[in-house]
PDB file of N, CA, C and O in Angstrom:
ATOM      1  N   MET A   1     -11.152 -10.317 100.003  1.00  0.00           N
ATOM      2  CA  MET A   1     -11.857 -11.714 100.389  1.00  0.00           C
ATOM      3  C   MET A   1     -12.178 -11.391 101.143  1.00  0.00           C
ATOM      4  O   MET A   1     -13.364 -11.063 101.109  1.00  0.00           O
ATOM      5  N   GLY A   2     -11.537 -11.235 102.246  1.00  0.00           N
ATOM      6  CA  GLY A   2     -12.044 -10.730 103.644  1.00  0.00           C
ATOM      7  C   GLY A   2     -12.019 -11.919 104.205  1.00  0.00           C
ATOM      8  O   GLY A   2     -11.013 -12.536 104.555  1.00  0.00           O
ATOM      9  N   VAL A   3     -13.420 -12.336 104.317  1.00  0.00           N
ATOM     10  CA  VAL A   3     -14.077 -13.715 105.284  1.00  0.00           C
ATOM     11  C   VAL A   3     -13.667 -14.566 104.778  1.00  0.00           C
ATOM     12  O   VAL A   3     -13.122 -15.460 105.426  1.00  0.00           O
ATOM     13  N   TYR A   4     -13.780 -14.617 103.345  1.00  0.00           N
ATOM     14  CA  TYR A   4     -13.638 -15.782 102.560  1.00  0.00           C
ATOM     15  C   TYR A   4     -11.956 -16.089 101.964  1.00  0.00           C
ATOM     16  O   TYR A   4     -11.046 -15.309 101.684  1.00  0.00           O
ATOM     17  N   LYS A   5     -12.047 -17.489 101.933  1.00  0.00           N
ATOM     18  CA  LYS A   5     -10.286 -18.259 101.521  1.00  0.00           C
ATOM     19  C   LYS A   5     -10.758 -18.416 100.357  1.00  0.00           C
ATOM     20  O   LYS A   5      -9.946 -17.923  99.575  1.00  0.00           O
ATOM     21  N   TYR A   6     -11.623 -18.830  99.818  1.00  0.00           N
ATOM     22  CA  TYR A   6     -11.958 -19.834  98.343  1.00  0.00           C
ATOM     23  C   TYR A   6     -13.366 -18.894  98.136  1.00  0.00           C
ATOM     24  O   TYR A   6     -14.191 -18.805  99.045  1.00  0.00           O
ATOM     25  N   ILE A   7     -13.531 -18.229  96.873  1.00  0.00           N
ATOM     26  CA  ILE A   7     -15.354 -18.325  96.388  1.00  0.00           C
ATOM     27  C   ILE A   7     -14.934 -18.578  95.153  1.00  0.00           C
ATOM     28  O   ILE A   7     -13.829 -18.470  94.621  1.00  0.00           O
ATOM     29  N   THR A   8     -15.939 -18.917  94.785  1.00  0.00           N
ATOM     30  CA  THR A   8     -15.840 -19.365  92.669  1.00  0.00           C
ATOM     31  C   THR A   8     -16.975 -19.520  92.677  1.00  0.00           C
ATOM     32  O   THR A   8     -17.505 -20.135  93.603  1.00  0.00           O
ATOM     33  N   ASN A   9     -17.612 -19.061  91.756  1.00  0.00           N
ATOM     34  CA  ASN A   9     -18.788 -19.096  90.555  1.00  0.00           C
ATOM     35  C   ASN A   9     -18.960 -19.569  89.459  1.00  0.00           C
ATOM     36  O   ASN A   9     -19.593 -18.734  88.814  1.00  0.00           O
ATOM     37  N   ARG A  10     -18.554 -21.345  88.244  1.00  0.00           N
ATOM     38  CA  ARG A  10     -18.399 -21.519  87.155  1.00  0.00           C
ATOM     39  C   ARG A  10     -19.792 -21.816  87.090  1.00  0.00           C
ATOM     40  O   ARG A  10     -20.655 -21.754  87.966  1.00  0.00           O
ATOM     41  N   VAL A  11     -19.879 -22.297  85.361  1.00  0.00           N
ATOM     42  CA  VAL A  11     -20.570 -22.625  84.251  1.00  0.00           C
ATOM     43  C   VAL A  11     -20.076 -24.443  84.155  1.00  0.00           C
ATOM     44  O   VAL A  11     -18.951 -24.732  83.748  1.00  0.00           O
ATOM     45  N   LEU A  12     -20.825 -25.255  84.475  1.00  0.00           N
ATOM     46  CA  LEU A  12     -20.596 -26.641  84.040  1.00  0.00           C
ATOM     47  C   LEU A  12     -20.834 -27.010  82.726  1.00  0.00           C
ATOM     48  O   LEU A  12     -21.832 -26.587  82.143  1.00  0.00           O
ATOM     49  N   GLN A  13     -20.075 -27.715  82.214  1.00  0.00           N
ATOM     50  CA  GLN A  13     -20.542 -28.991  81.082  1.00  0.00           C
ATOM     51  C   GLN A  13     -20.954 -30.339  81.505  1.00  0.00           C
ATOM     52  O   GLN A  13     -20.357 -31.090  82.276  1.00  0.00           O
ATOM     53  N   SER A  14     -22.801 -30.661  80.476  1.00  0.00           N
ATOM     54  CA  SER A  14     -22.930 -31.980  80.714  1.00  0.00           C
ATOM     55  C   SER A  14     -22.144 -32.757  79.859  1.00  0.00           C
ATOM     56  O   SER A  14     -21.537 -32.422  78.843  1.00  0.00           O
ATOM     57  N   THR A  15     -22.245 -33.877  80.431  1.00  0.00           N
ATOM     58  CA  THR A  15     -20.722 -35.579  79.110  1.00  0.00           C
ATOM     59  C   THR A  15     -21.541 -34.910  77.840  1.00  0.00           C
ATOM     60  O   THR A  15     -21.198 -35.566  76.857  1.00  0.00           O
ATOM     61  N   ALA A  16     -22.362 -34.010  77.487  1.00  0.00           N
ATOM     62  CA  ALA A  16     -22.497 -33.733  75.738  1.00  0.00           C
ATOM     63  C   ALA A  16     -22.032 -32.614  75.537  1.00  0.00           C
ATOM     64  O   ALA A  16     -22.488 -31.736  74.805  1.00  0.00           O
ATOM     65  N   GLY A  17     -20.996 -32.595  76.255  1.00  0.00           N
ATOM     66  CA  GLY A  17     -21.216 -30.550  76.262  1.00  0.00           C
ATOM     67  C   GLY A  17     -21.931 -29.474  76.046  1.00  0.00           C
ATOM     68  O   GLY A  17     -21.884 -28.776  75.034  1.00  0.00           O
ATOM     69  N   LYS A  18     -22.740 -29.285  77.174  1.00  0.00           N
ATOM     70  CA  LYS A  18     -23.640 -28.530  76.642  1.00  0.00           C
ATOM     71  C   LYS A  18     -23.529 -27.548  78.440  1.00  0.00           C
ATOM     72  O   LYS A  18     -23.495 -27.981  79.592  1.00  0.00           O
ATOM     73  N   ALA A  19     -23.506 -26.374  77.969  1.00  0.00           N
ATOM     74  CA  ALA A  19     -22.951 -25.417  79.446  1.00  0.00           C
ATOM     75  C   ALA A  19     -24.789 -25.210  79.931  1.00  0.00           C
ATOM     76  O   ALA A  19     -25.473 -24.186  79.913  1.00  0.00           O
ATOM     77  N   ASN A  20     -25.117 -26.466  80.289  1.00  0.00           N
ATOM     78  CA  ASN A  20     -26.356 -26.393  81.693  1.00  0.00           C
ATOM     79  C   ASN A  20     -26.522 -26.515  82.963  1.00  0.00           C
ATOM     80  O   ASN A  20     -27.666 -26.522  83.418  1.00  0.00           O
ATOM     81  N   GLY A  21     -25.536 -26.622  83.695  1.00  0.00           N
ATOM     82  CA  GLY A  21     -25.287 -26.323  84.533  1.00  0.00           C
ATOM     83  C   GLY A  21     -24.117 -25.008  85.425  1.00  0.00           C
ATOM     84  O   GLY A  21     -23.392 -24.138  84.941  1.00  0.00           O
ATOM     85  N   ASN A  22     -24.342 -25.334  86.606  1.00  0.00           N
ATOM     86  CA  ASN A  22     -23.559 -23.660  87.404  1.00  0.00           C
ATOM     87  C   ASN A  22     -23.272 -24.344  88.642  1.00  0.00           C
ATOM     88  O   ASN A  22     -24.038 -25.239  89.002  1.00  0.00           O
ATOM     89  N   ILE A  23     -21.968 -23.947  89.544  1.00  0.00           N
ATOM     90  CA  ILE A  23     -21.311 -24.068  90.522  1.00  0.00           C
ATOM     91  C   ILE A  23     -21.113 -22.881  91.586  1.00  0.00           C
ATOM     92  O   ILE A  23     -20.469 -22.013  90.996  1.00  0.00           O
ATOM     93  N   ALA A  24     -21.250 -22.675  92.243  1.00  0.00           N
ATOM     94  CA  ALA A  24     -20.821 -21.543  93.423  1.00  0.00           C
ATOM     95  C   ALA A  24     -20.818 -22.226  94.448  1.00  0.00           C
ATOM     96  O   ALA A  24     -21.698 -22.937  94.932  1.00  0.00           O
ATOM     97  N   VAL A  25     -19.227 -21.866  94.963  1.00  0.00           N
ATOM     98  CA  VAL A  25     -18.014 -22.315  96.312  1.00  0.00           C
ATOM     99  C   VAL A  25     -17.730 -21.117  96.885  1.00  0.00           C
ATOM    100  O   VAL A  25     -17.113 -20.167  96.403  1.00  0.00           O
ATOM    101  N   ALA A  26     -18.333 -21.264  98.172  1.00  0.00           N
ATOM    102  CA  ALA A  26     -17.586 -20.555  99.256  1.00  0.00           C
ATOM    103  C   ALA A  26     -17.228 -20.995 100.078  1.00  0.00           C
ATOM    104  O   ALA A  26     -17.913 -21.760 100.757  1.00  0.00           O
ATOM    105  N   VAL A  27     -15.843 -20.644 100.383  1.00  0.00           N
ATOM    106  CA  VAL A  27     -14.641 -21.273 102.295  1.00  0.00           C
ATOM    107  C   VAL A  27     -14.774 -20.203 102.848  1.00  0.00           C
ATOM    108  O   VAL A  27     -14.237 -19.232 102.315  1.00  0.00           O
ATOM    109  N   ARG A  28     -15.426 -20.043 103.926  1.00  0.00           N
ATOM    110  CA  ARG A  28     -14.753 -18.839 105.343  1.00  0.00           C
ATOM    111  C   ARG A  28     -13.241 -19.266 105.549  1.00  0.00           C
ATOM    112  O   ARG A  28     -12.752 -20.376 105.340  1.00  0.00           O
ATOM    113  N   ASN A  29     -12.756 -18.368 105.909  1.00  0.00           N
ATOM    114  CA  ASN A  29     -11.994 -18.513 106.871  1.00  0.00           C
ATOM    115  C   ASN A  29     -11.436 -19.103 108.023  1.00  0.00           C
ATOM    116  O   ASN A  29     -10.384 -19.676 108.304  1.00  0.00           O
ATOM    117  N   ASP A  30     -12.681 -18.716 108.716  1.00  0.00           N
ATOM    118  CA  ASP A  30     -12.741 -19.854 110.100  1.00  0.00           C
ATOM    119  C   ASP A  30     -13.770 -20.916 109.941  1.00  0.00           C
ATOM    120  O   ASP A  30     -14.739 -21.160 110.660  1.00  0.00           O
ATOM    121  N   SER A  31     -13.337 -21.534 108.786  1.00  0.00           N
ATOM    122  CA  SER A  31     -13.738 -22.798 108.656  1.00  0.00           C
ATOM    123  C   SER A  31     -13.928 -24.267 107.748  1.00  0.00           C
ATOM    124  O   SER A  31     -14.411 -24.136 106.624  1.00  0.00           O
ATOM    125  N   ALA A  32     -13.664 -25.261 108.081  1.00  0.00           N
ATOM    126  CA  ALA A  32     -12.788 -26.061 107.248  1.00  0.00           C
ATOM    127  C   ALA A  32     -14.144 -26.805 106.085  1.00  0.00           C
ATOM    128  O   ALA A  32     -13.951 -27.794 105.377  1.00  0.00           O
ATOM    129  N   ASP A  33     -15.565 -25.954 106.168  1.00  0.00           N
ATOM    130  CA  ASP A  33     -16.144 -27.060 104.967  1.00  0.00           C
ATOM    131  C   ASP A  33     -16.579 -25.475 104.288  1.00  0.00           C
ATOM    132  O   ASP A  33     -16.503 -24.310 104.677  1.00  0.00           O
ATOM    133  N   ALA A  34     -17.188 -26.353 102.757  1.00  0.00           N
ATOM    134  CA  ALA A  34     -17.605 -25.548 101.349  1.00  0.00           C
ATOM    135  C   ALA A  34     -18.525 -25.253 101.599  1.00  0.00           C
ATOM    136  O   ALA A  34     -19.017 -26.277 102.074  1.00  0.00           O
ATOM    137  N   ASN A  35     -19.506 -24.225 101.658  1.00  0.00           N
ATOM    138  CA  ASN A  35     -20.740 -24.246 101.197  1.00  0.00           C
ATOM    139  C   ASN A  35     -20.956 -23.369  99.593  1.00  0.00           C
ATOM    140  O   ASN A  35     -20.740 -22.292  99.039  1.00  0.00           O
ATOM    141  N   VAL A  36     -21.721 -25.155  99.313  1.00  0.00           N
ATOM    142  CA  VAL A  36     -22.012 -25.144  98.143  1.00  0.00           C
ATOM    143  C   VAL A  36     -23.839 -25.457  97.232  1.00  0.00           C
ATOM    144  O   VAL A  36     -24.873 -25.992  97.630  1.00  0.00           O
ATOM    145  N   LYS A  37     -23.387 -24.709  95.741  1.00  0.00           N
ATOM    146  CA  LYS A  37     -24.920 -24.119  95.584  1.00  0.00           C
ATOM    147  C   LYS A  37     -25.301 -24.322  93.598  1.00  0.00           C
ATOM    148  O   LYS A  37     -25.436 -23.515  92.677  1.00  0.00           O
ATOM    149  N   TYR A  38     -25.355 -25.936  93.718  1.00  0.00           N
ATOM    150  CA  TYR A  38     -25.081 -25.828  92.475  1.00  0.00           C
ATOM    151  C   TYR A  38     -26.314 -26.373  91.252  1.00  0.00           C
ATOM    152  O   TYR A  38     -27.334 -26.751  91.829  1.00  0.00           O
ATOM    153  N   THR A  39     -26.364 -26.433  90.393  1.00  0.00           N
ATOM    154  CA  THR A  39     -27.533 -27.062  89.157  1.00  0.00           C
ATOM    155  C   THR A  39     -26.405 -28.010  88.376  1.00  0.00           C
ATOM    156  O   THR A  39     -25.333 -27.655  87.884  1.00  0.00           O
ATOM    157  N   CYS A  40     -26.963 -29.234  88.426  1.00  0.00           N
ATOM    158  CA  CYS A  40     -26.814 -30.285  88.131  1.00  0.00           C
ATOM    159  C   CYS A  40     -26.488 -29.814  86.452  1.00  0.00           C
ATOM    160  O   CYS A  40     -27.192 -28.896  86.031  1.00  0.00           O
ATOM    161  N   PRO A  41     -25.584 -30.334  85.615  1.00  0.00           N
ATOM    162  CA  PRO A  41     -25.465 -29.902  84.158  1.00  0.00           C
ATOM    163  C   PRO A  41     -26.179 -31.195  83.054  1.00  0.00           C
ATOM    164  O   PRO A  41     -26.409 -31.250  81.846  1.00  0.00           O
ATOM    165  N   GLU A  42     -26.407 -32.379  84.531  1.00  0.00           N
ATOM    166  CA  GLU A  42     -26.995 -33.821  83.976  1.00  0.00           C
ATOM    167  C   GLU A  42     -28.314 -33.849  83.821  1.00  0.00           C
ATOM    168  O   GLU A  42     -28.987 -34.036  82.807  1.00  0.00           O
ATOM    169  N   CYS A  43     -28.694 -33.594  85.194  1.00  0.00           N
ATOM    170  CA  CYS A  43     -29.905 -33.981  85.745  1.00  0.00           C
ATOM    171  C   CYS A  43     -30.626 -32.497  85.709  1.00  0.00           C
ATOM    172  O   CYS A  43     -31.840 -32.698  85.685  1.00  0.00           O
ATOM    173  N   THR A  44     -30.290 -30.825  85.695  1.00  0.00           N
ATOM    174  CA  THR A  44     -30.403 -29.668  86.074  1.00  0.00           C
ATOM    175  C   THR A  44     -30.934 -29.887  87.593  1.00  0.00           C
ATOM    176  O   THR A  44     -31.026 -28.703  87.915  1.00  0.00           O
ATOM    177  N   ASN A  45     -31.304 -30.542  88.624  1.00  0.00           N
ATOM    178  CA  ASN A  45     -31.019 -30.774  89.731  1.00  0.00           C
ATOM    179  C   ASN A  45     -30.518 -29.320  89.941  1.00  0.00           C
ATOM    180  O   ASN A  45     -29.853 -28.708  89.105  1.00  0.00           O
ATOM    181  N   LYS A  46     -31.013 -28.696  91.477  1.00  0.00           N
ATOM    182  CA  LYS A  46     -30.835 -27.520  91.974  1.00  0.00           C
ATOM    183  C   LYS A  46     -30.394 -27.965  93.450  1.00  0.00           C
ATOM    184  O   LYS A  46     -31.158 -28.788  93.955  1.00  0.00           O
ATOM    185  N   GLN A  47     -29.255 -27.556  94.264  1.00  0.00           N
ATOM    186  CA  GLN A  47     -29.117 -28.373  96.255  1.00  0.00           C
ATOM    187  C   GLN A  47     -27.985 -27.089  96.432  1.00  0.00           C
ATOM    188  O   GLN A  47     -27.026 -26.425  96.039  1.00  0.00           O
ATOM    189  N   GLN A  48     -28.837 -27.343  97.208  1.00  0.00           N
ATOM    190  CA  GLN A  48     -28.248 -25.790  98.432  1.00  0.00           C
ATOM    191  C   GLN A  48     -27.209 -27.066  99.299  1.00  0.00           C
ATOM    192  O   GLN A  48     -27.844 -28.048  99.682  1.00  0.00           O
ATOM    193  N   THR A  49     -25.989 -27.058  99.537  1.00  0.00           N
ATOM    194  CA  THR A  49     -25.092 -28.637 100.943  1.00  0.00           C
ATOM    195  C   THR A  49     -23.785 -27.709 101.216  1.00  0.00           C
ATOM    196  O   THR A  49     -23.298 -26.932 100.395  1.00  0.00           O
ATOM    197  N   SER A  50     -23.338 -27.936 102.481  1.00  0.00           N
ATOM    198  CA  SER A  50     -22.112 -28.179 102.416  1.00  0.00           C
ATOM    199  C   SER A  50     -21.514 -29.101 102.566  1.00  0.00           C
ATOM    200  O   SER A  50     -22.233 -30.087 102.723  1.00  0.00           O
ATOM    201  N   GLN A  51     -20.143 -29.360 102.612  1.00  0.00           N
ATOM    202  CA  GLN A  51     -18.773 -30.672 102.519  1.00  0.00           C
ATOM    203  C   GLN A  51     -17.739 -29.929 102.488  1.00  0.00           C
ATOM    204  O   GLN A  51     -17.561 -28.838 101.947  1.00  0.00           O
ATOM    205  N   ALA A  52     -16.637 -30.988 103.483  1.00  0.00           N
ATOM    206  CA  ALA A  52     -15.514 -30.528 103.980  1.00  0.00           C
ATOM    207  C   ALA A  52     -14.939 -30.091 102.520  1.00  0.00           C
ATOM    208  O   ALA A  52     -15.330 -30.619 101.479  1.00  0.00           O
ATOM    209  N   TRP A  53     -13.954 -29.050 102.577  1.00  0.00           N
ATOM    210  CA  TRP A  53     -13.335 -28.785 101.956  1.00  0.00           C
ATOM    211  C   TRP A  53     -12.312 -28.999 101.446  1.00  0.00           C
ATOM    212  O   TRP A  53     -12.344 -30.219 101.601  1.00  0.00           O
ATOM    213  N   LYS A  54     -11.163 -28.783 100.823  1.00  0.00           N
ATOM    214  CA  LYS A  54     -10.040 -29.657  99.756  1.00  0.00           C
ATOM    215  C   LYS A  54     -10.535 -29.851  98.306  1.00  0.00           C
ATOM    216  O   LYS A  54     -11.560 -29.988  97.638  1.00  0.00           O
ATOM    217  N   ARG A  55      -8.764 -29.758  98.195  1.00  0.00           N
ATOM    218  CA  ARG A  55      -8.278 -29.015  95.981  1.00  0.00           C
ATOM    219  C   ARG A  55      -7.677 -30.693  95.912  1.00  0.00           C
ATOM    220  O   ARG A  55      -7.054 -31.186  96.852  1.00  0.00           O
ATOM    221  N   PRO A  56      -7.953 -31.354  94.782  1.00  0.00           N
ATOM    222  CA  PRO A  56      -9.073 -29.863  93.869  1.00  0.00           C
ATOM    223  C   PRO A  56     -10.556 -31.267  94.544  1.00  0.00           C
ATOM    224  O   PRO A  56     -10.672 -32.431  94.928  1.00  0.00           O
ATOM    225  N   PHE A  57     -11.716 -29.439  94.153  1.00  0.00           N
ATOM    226  CA  PHE A  57     -12.984 -29.748  94.925  1.00  0.00           C
ATOM    227  C   PHE A  57     -13.632 -30.460  94.094  1.00  0.00           C
ATOM    228  O   PHE A  57     -13.268 -30.356  92.923  1.00  0.00           O
ATOM    229  N   SER A  58     -14.829 -31.440  94.412  1.00  0.00           N
ATOM    230  CA  SER A  58     -15.889 -32.487  93.972  1.00  0.00           C
ATOM    231  C   SER A  58     -17.029 -32.512  94.512  1.00  0.00           C
ATOM    232  O   SER A  58     -17.201 -32.398  95.725  1.00  0.00           O
ATOM    233  N   ILE A  59     -17.723 -32.629  93.865  1.00  0.00           N
ATOM    234  CA  ILE A  59     -19.335 -32.743  94.562  1.00  0.00           C
ATOM    235  C   ILE A  59     -19.831 -33.842  93.717  1.00  0.00           C
ATOM    236  O   ILE A  59     -19.617 -33.778  92.506  1.00  0.00           O
ATOM    237  N   LYS A  60     -20.489 -34.875  94.231  1.00  0.00           N
ATOM    238  CA  LYS A  60     -21.883 -35.656  93.849  1.00  0.00           C
ATOM    239  C   LYS A  60     -23.150 -34.836  93.677  1.00  0.00           C
ATOM    240  O   LYS A  60     -23.650 -34.060  94.491  1.00  0.00           O
ATOM    241  N   CYS A  61     -23.656 -35.220  92.220  1.00  0.00           N
ATOM    242  CA  CYS A  61     -25.094 -34.834  91.959  1.00  0.00           C
ATOM    243  C   CYS A  61     -25.534 -35.521  93.142  1.00  0.00           C
ATOM    244  O   CYS A  61     -24.732 -36.422  93.386  1.00  0.00           O
ATOM    245  N   SER A  62     -26.772 -35.464  94.253  1.00  0.00           N
ATOM    246  CA  SER A  62     -27.982 -36.017  95.109  1.00  0.00           C
ATOM    247  C   SER A  62     -28.403 -37.004  94.055  1.00  0.00           C
ATOM    248  O   SER A  62     -28.083 -38.191  93.981  1.00  0.00           O
ATOM    249  N   GLN A  63     -29.147 -36.332  93.282  1.00  0.00           N
ATOM    250  CA  GLN A  63     -29.873 -36.882  92.280  1.00  0.00           C
ATOM    251  C   GLN A  63     -30.051 -37.959  91.325  1.00  0.00           C
ATOM    252  O   GLN A  63     -30.876 -38.865  91.203  1.00  0.00           O
ATOM    253  N   CYS A  64     -28.607 -37.429  90.428  1.00  0.00           N
ATOM    254  CA  CYS A  64     -28.164 -38.706  89.609  1.00  0.00           C
ATOM    255  C   CYS A  64     -26.725 -39.123  90.148  1.00  0.00           C
ATOM    256  O   CYS A  64     -26.861 -40.339  90.285  1.00  0.00           O
ATOM    257  N   GLY A  65     -25.759 -38.891  90.434  1.00  0.00           N
ATOM    258  CA  GLY A  65     -24.818 -38.985  90.998  1.00  0.00           C
ATOM    259  C   GLY A  65     -23.783 -38.702  89.906  1.00  0.00           C
ATOM    260  O   GLY A  65     -22.823 -39.459  89.768  1.00  0.00           O
ATOM    261  N   PHE A  66     -23.994 -37.399  88.963  1.00  0.00           N
ATOM    262  CA  PHE A  66     -22.598 -37.204  88.370  1.00  0.00           C
ATOM    263  C   PHE A  66     -21.762 -36.059  89.382  1.00  0.00           C
ATOM    264  O   PHE A  66     -22.110 -35.226  90.219  1.00  0.00           O
ATOM    265  N   LEU A  67     -20.493 -36.515  88.809  1.00  0.00           N
ATOM    266  CA  LEU A  67     -19.360 -35.723  89.818  1.00  0.00           C
ATOM    267  C   LEU A  67     -18.788 -34.394  88.931  1.00  0.00           C
ATOM    268  O   LEU A  67     -17.985 -34.236  88.011  1.00  0.00           O
ATOM    269  N   MET A  68     -19.424 -33.776  89.517  1.00  0.00           N
ATOM    270  CA  MET A  68     -18.631 -32.126  89.676  1.00  0.00           C
ATOM    271  C   MET A  68     -17.545 -31.931  90.268  1.00  0.00           C
ATOM    272  O   MET A  68     -17.241 -31.846  91.458  1.00  0.00           O
ATOM    273  N   ARG A  69     -16.635 -31.830  88.734  1.00  0.00           N
ATOM    274  CA  ARG A  69     -15.125 -31.109  89.279  1.00  0.00           C
ATOM    275  C   ARG A  69     -14.881 -29.853  89.308  1.00  0.00           C
ATOM    276  O   ARG A  69     -15.691 -29.003  88.936  1.00  0.00           O
ATOM    277  N   LEU A  70     -13.777 -29.621  89.738  1.00  0.00           N
ATOM    278  CA  LEU A  70     -13.423 -27.964  89.702  1.00  0.00           C
ATOM    279  C   LEU A  70     -12.292 -27.883  89.998  1.00  0.00           C
ATOM    280  O   LEU A  70     -11.836 -27.621  91.112  1.00  0.00           O
ATOM    281  N   PRO A  71     -11.492 -28.191  88.619  1.00  0.00           N
ATOM    282  CA  PRO A  71     -10.294 -28.050  89.232  1.00  0.00           C
ATOM    283  C   PRO A  71      -9.566 -26.540  89.165  1.00  0.00           C
ATOM    284  O   PRO A  71     -10.354 -25.615  88.967  1.00  0.00           O
ATOM    285  N   ARG A  72      -8.127 -26.183  89.312  1.00  0.00           N
ATOM    286  CA  ARG A  72      -8.560 -24.879  89.353  1.00  0.00           C
ATOM    287  C   ARG A  72      -8.318 -24.073  88.481  1.00  0.00           C
ATOM    288  O   ARG A  72      -7.998 -24.446  87.352  1.00  0.00           O
ATOM    289  N   LEU A  73      -8.416 -22.850  88.804  1.00  0.00           N
ATOM    290  CA  LEU A  73      -8.899 -21.664  86.782  1.00  0.00           C
ATOM    291  C   LEU A  73      -7.760 -22.097  86.185  1.00  0.00           C
ATOM    292  O   LEU A  73      -7.800 -22.874  85.231  1.00  0.00           O
ATOM    293  N   LYS A  74      -6.544 -21.594  86.734  1.00  0.00           N
ATOM    294  CA  LYS A  74      -5.068 -22.014  85.785  1.00  0.00           C
ATOM    295  C   LYS A  74      -4.861 -22.750  85.282  1.00  0.00           C
ATOM    296  O   LYS A  74      -4.003 -22.611  84.410  1.00  0.00           O
ATOM    297  N   ASP A  75      -5.388 -23.825  85.439  1.00  0.00           N
ATOM    298  CA  ASP A  75      -5.340 -25.361  84.757  1.00  0.00           C
ATOM    299  C   ASP A  75      -6.672 -25.379  83.813  1.00  0.00           C
ATOM    300  O   ASP A  75      -6.485 -25.668  82.631  1.00  0.00           O
ATOM    301  N   GLU A  76      -7.878 -25.120  84.201  1.00  0.00           N
ATOM    302  CA  GLU A  76      -8.626 -24.662  83.301  1.00  0.00           C
ATOM    303  C   GLU A  76      -8.326 -23.638  82.323  1.00  0.00           C
ATOM    304  O   GLU A  76      -8.580 -23.634  81.119  1.00  0.00           O
ATOM    305  N   MET A  77      -7.888 -22.984  82.860  1.00  0.00           N
ATOM    306  CA  MET A  77      -7.514 -22.012  81.648  1.00  0.00           C
ATOM    307  C   MET A  77      -6.223 -22.255  80.387  1.00  0.00           C
ATOM    308  O   MET A  77      -6.435 -22.037  79.194  1.00  0.00           O
ATOM    309  N   LYS A  78      -5.359 -22.569  80.744  1.00  0.00           N
ATOM    310  CA  LYS A  78      -4.184 -23.551  80.340  1.00  0.00           C
ATOM    311  C   LYS A  78      -4.842 -24.799  78.761  1.00  0.00           C
ATOM    312  O   LYS A  78      -4.566 -24.985  77.575  1.00  0.00           O
ATOM    313  N   LYS A  79      -5.893 -25.386  79.908  1.00  0.00           N
ATOM    314  CA  LYS A  79      -7.012 -26.580  79.148  1.00  0.00           C
ATOM    315  C   LYS A  79      -7.445 -26.323  77.615  1.00  0.00           C
ATOM    316  O   LYS A  79      -7.268 -26.886  76.534  1.00  0.00           O
ATOM    317  N   ALA A  80      -8.386 -24.688  78.299  1.00  0.00           N
ATOM    318  CA  ALA A  80      -9.216 -23.955  77.274  1.00  0.00           C
ATOM    319  C   ALA A  80      -7.799 -23.417  76.010  1.00  0.00           C
ATOM    320  O   ALA A  80      -7.745 -23.799  74.841  1.00  0.00           O
ATOM    321  N   LYS A  81      -7.092 -22.749  76.495  1.00  0.00           N
ATOM    322  CA  LYS A  81      -6.164 -22.487  75.746  1.00  0.00           C
ATOM    323  C   LYS A  81      -5.712 -23.314  74.505  1.00  0.00           C
ATOM    324  O   LYS A  81      -5.637 -22.926  73.339  1.00  0.00           O
ATOM    325  N   LYS A  82      -5.403 -24.657  75.068  1.00  0.00           N
ATOM    326  CA  LYS A  82      -5.028 -26.103  74.121  1.00  0.00           C
ATOM    327  C   LYS A  82      -6.152 -26.672  72.965  1.00  0.00           C
ATOM    328  O   LYS A  82      -5.861 -27.248  71.916  1.00  0.00           O
ATOM    329  N   ALA A  83      -7.736 -26.290  73.540  1.00  0.00           N
ATOM    330  CA  ALA A  83      -8.218 -26.402  72.873  1.00  0.00           C
ATOM    331  C   ALA A  83      -8.530 -25.862  71.453  1.00  0.00           C
ATOM    332  O   ALA A  83      -8.902 -26.363  70.392  1.00  0.00           O
ATOM    333  N   LYS A  84      -8.122 -24.254  72.028  1.00  0.00           N
ATOM    334  CA  LYS A  84      -9.003 -23.048  70.682  1.00  0.00           C
ATOM    335  C   LYS A  84      -7.677 -23.771  69.724  1.00  0.00           C
ATOM    336  O   LYS A  84      -8.196 -24.117  68.662  1.00  0.00           O
ATOM    337  N   LYS A  85      -6.535 -24.038  69.713  1.00  0.00           N
ATOM    338  CA  LYS A  85      -5.304 -24.214  69.177  1.00  0.00           C
ATOM    339  C   LYS A  85      -5.267 -25.616  68.792  1.00  0.00           C
ATOM    340  O   LYS A  85      -4.219 -25.940  68.233  1.00  0.00           O
ATOM    341  N   ALA A  86      -5.898 -26.280  68.903  1.00  0.00           N
ATOM    342  CA  ALA A  86      -6.261 -27.633  67.822  1.00  0.00           C
ATOM    343  C   ALA A  86      -7.435 -27.447  66.659  1.00  0.00           C
ATOM    344  O   ALA A  86      -7.702 -28.376  65.897  1.00  0.00           O
TER     345      ALA A  86
END
């Protein structure tokens, strides 16, 4: 990863369960801020911004207020595995 301490690019689901959005987050080693580029799954608003980095990471859509959460990838995979079994 070199210059970055955290990088992710994920698909986001709306409250209706449709995968309409995405989010990309990058945090440089020398920064306490996350650079975020997202497409809101609720209103399809596209925006690029930065905000303080902390775990668990979440950001609100500036247009509709939808809260986009980024759980740890390991936790997200466990949840998907449970859903497959059910």
